[in-house]
N, C-alpha and C positions, 0 to 999 in steps of 0.2 A: 947784244945778239948778233950772230953771224948772218950776213945777207942770205936770204933764201932758206935758212934753216930754222926748224922748231927747236927751242931750248927750254929745258925745265928750269923754272925760276921760283924763288920764294917771293911771295907777294910783297914783302918789304922792299924788293928790288924795283918795283914798278909803282908803288904808292906809299904814302906815309900819313900817319895820324895828324889831323889838323882840326882842332876844336876851338871855335870862336866863342869863348865864355862871355856871358852877359849877366850882370847882377840884376835880379828881378826887382822891378819898381812896382810897388803895390798899386800905383795909379795908372799903370799901363796894361794893355792887352797885347798878346803875342800870337801872330799867326802860327798855326801848328800843322804838322803832317804826321801821318802814320805809314807803316809799311805792310803791304799784303804779304802773306806767307806764300810759299811755292813760287817765288820768283815773279810775282805779278805786278811789281812796281810799287809806287807810293800813291797816297791819296790825301787830299786836304782834310783836316779835322777841325772841329770848332776851336776858336782862339782860346788861348790860356789866359785867364785873368790873373793879374799879379796879386790881387787881394785874395784869390781863392786857392792858389797853389801853395804847397808847403815847401817847394823847392827854392832854395836861395839863389840858384844859378840855372840859367837855361843856355842853350848853345845854338847860335845862328848857323844855318846851313847855306851852302852856295851851290849854284847850278853846276852840274857835271861832277860833283863830289860823289864818291862811293859811300853808301850808308847801309847800316844793317842794324837789326835788333839783337842785342846781346841775349835776350831771353828767348827769342824765337828763331835763332839761327839754325837750330836743329831741323826746322821745317821750311827752310829756304826764304827767310825774311831778309833778302838782300836786294839792293836797288841802286840806281843812279838818280840823283836829284834832278828833276826836269827844270827847264828855265822858268816855267810858270810858278814853281814853288821856291824859287830863289829867295832867300831872306826869311824863310820860315824858321821856327824855333822848335827844338826838341829837348828832351831830358837827357840825363846822363846815360840812359839805357840805349842811346842811339849814337854810337861813335861814327865820325865822319873822316874821310880820307881824301887827300888830294892825289890825283893820278898823274904820273909822269907821262904825258902824251907823246914824248919822244920814244917811249918804250911800250906803252899800252894805250889803246883807245878805250875810254870809259865803257862804251857799249859792248865792245868785245869782252872786256873784263866781266861785265855783268852777265853776258851770255855764258862765259866759261864757268862762272861760279854758280849760276842758277841752274844747277843740274842735281837730280836726286843723289847721284853717287858722291858728289862733293859734299852735300849736306850730311850724308852718312859718315864720310870721313871726318868732318868737323865735329859731328856729334860726340865722337870719342874724346875731343879736346875740351868739352864743356865741364865746368866745375860748379858745385853747389849741392845743397841737400834737397832731395825730392826731384822727380823727373821733370816737372813743369817749372821748377825754380832753378834749373841749371843754366848757367850763362857761358857764352863764348867770349873770352877776353880778347881785346885787340891784339895783344902780343901773340896769342895762339893763332889768330887769323893770319897775321903777317908772316908767321912761320910756315904757313901752308904752301905747298909747291904745286904749280900748274905748268903744263906745256904751253908755250907761247911762240907764235910765229913772228916774223918781222912785221912792222906796222903796215907795210903795203899789203901783205896778205891778210892782216886783221881787217883792213878797210874793205877788201873784197868780200870777206865773210860777213861783215856788218851790212854791206850793201845788199848782199844776197838775202840776208835775214829780213831786211826792210821790205824787199819785194815780196817775200813769202808771207810776212805778216800782213801786208796790204791785201794780198790775195785771200788770206784767212779772214780778215775783217770783212771783205766783200762777200765771202761765202756765208759769214755769220748774218749779214744783213739779208741775204737771199733766203736763208733758212728761217729767219724770223718772219719774213713776209709770207713764206709758205705755211708756217704754223698758223699765222693769222687767217689765211685763206682756208686752211683745213678746219679751224675752229668754227668759222662762219658757215662752211658747208655742212659740218656736223649738226649745228643747231638747225639749219634749214631742213635737212633731210629727216630730222627727228620730229618735226612739228606734227605730222599726221599720225604718228605712232601711238600705240596704247602705253599705259603706265604699268610697270612691274616693279617688284622689290628684288634687291640683290639676294635676299634670303630664299626666294623661289628658284634661284638658279645655282646656288652654291651648295655643294655637298658638305664641305667642311672648310675650316680655316686652320692652317698650320703655322706655328711660330717656331723660331729657333731659340737660341740662348745667347747671352752676352757675357762671355768669359773675360778674364783679364787678357788684354791683347797688347801687342807691341805697337808703338806709335809710328808705324811705317807700313807700306804696302807689302803684301806677301810676295816672295819670289816665285818663280814658276814651279818650284818643287816644294813649296810650303802651302799649308792651308790658311785660309783667311775667313774672316767673318765680315758680313756686309755692314757698312755704315748706312745711315738713313739717306745720305746723299747719293747712294747707289741707285735710288729709284726716283725718276722724274716722270712726268706725264708722258707716256708713250716711249720712254727711253730708259734702257737698262745700262748702267755705268759700272761694269765689272771692276774697273780700276779703283773704285771707291770702296776699299776694303782694308782691314787691318790684319796683319799677320798674327797668328795664334801659336802657342807652344804646342809641340807634338802630343803632349800627354792629355790635352783637353778633349773631353768626350762630347760628341754631338750625337743626338739621336739620328737614325738613318733618314728620317723625313726632312731633316734640316738641310740636307745637301741640295744645292741648286741644280735643277734639271732643265734641260732644253724644253721650251714650251710653257714653262711656269708663268702664271699670272701673279705678279708680286705687287704688294701695296704697302705703303708706309703707314704705321699707326701713330707715329710721332714725328713732328717737324714743325716748321713755321706754319702760320695759318694758311698761307698760300700753297704750301707743299704737303701738309698732312693729308693723307688719303691719295697721294699721287699713285698712279697705277701704270705698270708696264708689262711687257711680255719679254721673256728671255729667249733670244735667238742665238744659238750656239751652245757649246759644251763648256761648263765651268765647274768641273767635278771637285776642284779644290776649294770652292767657296761654299759658305754655309749661311743660313738665315740667322739674324740676331733676334732678340725678343721684340725689337721694334720694327722688324721687317717681316711681313706675313705672306703666306701663299694662299691664294684663293683657289680651292679645288672646285671647279665648276662641273655641272652635269653636261657632258658633251652632247647628250641627246637633246638638251633644251636650248643650248646657245653655243655659238662659236666663241671660244675663249678670247679671240682678238676683238670681238665686239664689246666685251666687258671693258677693255681698255678705253675704247671710245666712249662708252656709256658713262663710265665713272669720271670722265673728263668733261661731260656736258654740264651746262650751267645749272640745271635743276639738281643734279647729283652734287656738284660742288657747293651749292647753297646749303644742302642738308649737312654735308660733311663739315663745312666751316662753322655752321651754327651749333652743331653738336660736339665739336672739339672743345676740350676743357683745358684749363691752364691759366695762370695769372699773367703770363707774358706771351706776347705775340711771337716771340722768338722760339717758343717751344710749346706746341699744343699737342694734346693726346686725344685719340678717339678710341672708344671701346669696340670690341668685336660686335657686341650687341647693337651698338649704334650704326656700325658699318652695314650690318645685315638689313637694317631698316631703310637703307638708302634706296630711294626710288629714282627710276629713269624710264625713258621711253624705248619701246621695243616692239617690233612686228605687228603692225596695224592689222586688226581683224583676225589674228591667229589665235587659236585656242588650244591647238595640239602642240606637243613638244616638237614634233617634226616641223610644223609650220613655223614655230618660233625660230628654230635653228636656220631654216631656209631664209626667213626674212632677215635675220641678223647677218647671215653670210652675204646676202645681196647688198645690205647697207655697208658692210665692211669693204666689199669690192669697190663700191662707189667712192668711199672715203679714200681708199688706197690709190685711186687715180689722181688724187690731189696731194697725197702725202709725199714727204721727202724723208730720206733716211735720217733718223733722229740721232745724229752723233754730233758732238761739239767740234767745231772747226779746230784744227791743230794750232797750238801756240808754238811758233817757230822761234824759240828762245835759245836754241843751241845750234852751233854750226854744223853738227852732223845729224844724221837721221835719228829719230826717236822711236823707241819701242813703244808702240801705241798701247800695248796691253799693260805695261808697267810704268811707262813714263821715264825710263832711264835713257841717258844719252852720253856719248863719250866724244870729246873733241879729238880729231885726228889730223895729222899733217895732210896738206894737199898732195894728191897723187900726180898732179900735172907737172 
């Protein structure tokens, strides 16, 4: 690379495949790791028992190696091996590469590759039958081209990302503490209130549909259908959606509208029944059959109160008890069971006007303790990220 200049290089110019094969011994166990999708790094997995695995060979990884999942490259399963997982073992599905640090810093390389636009480019290089069985071979990855600055500039970028990620981590801790405070205040404020049912406040429940969708987020000019992960307690995540083909028909009521009260009817035990309010316009997004809209009677209750009420402990106990499913990883709750959910509201109020007045007063008190429910940004790319779609592009320094 020329001093001070960004140069487009094939990845084979800055890293090479290096796999330390080890023959499996039935009497041994092998520390194991996995790779999160969407550029979120690696994690330790339960050890592999030599007597239980059918693989004749495993591969030892080293700290600072670049590693990826051949099967999940299309959704960003790329990472750098951290020092604490040095010496772990993986299967043939996880190729490892030594990085030439005279040409590229491992952390810069990770940041450069862990971008949605790069995953989209690499998706076209996968081979195999069936969408979820397509693999990215090492040779195809090594042929991919990236713009790279000199190492000194890479180091400045990595240092800046480290500072930003530290700030994001601190913000996450503050947000978690604020959510704990909010939950405590909510329970305390609800103690003296009367009990009511969701059915007494909801006019109807509306659902969307779940058509065949593309395994990526919609662009700004495409329609999308919500995933269940779009709904968290008190938080709407519009980026958690999948693109749908133009010809797909959705009924008009399935379109997301500002002010909607949304609830998930299917998710893990802890997340099924999570409720949020939509703030903003998202006309290109639609409800799926697992994400529901609660149409509340505005004369009876402030819609924002419903979000707090359904997050209360008494409501959560009902929802988690009545959710069905053999696995904790996917529970379902019927609309009938949701409508029977009880919670506390408006002490001593018998009229609809009194109920709404009480719920609005409660909501204002909770809002004094609330923080904006958005996830702290993950600063994994050297350039700004489009927060609505998660795309990012590396650009040369302008200084």
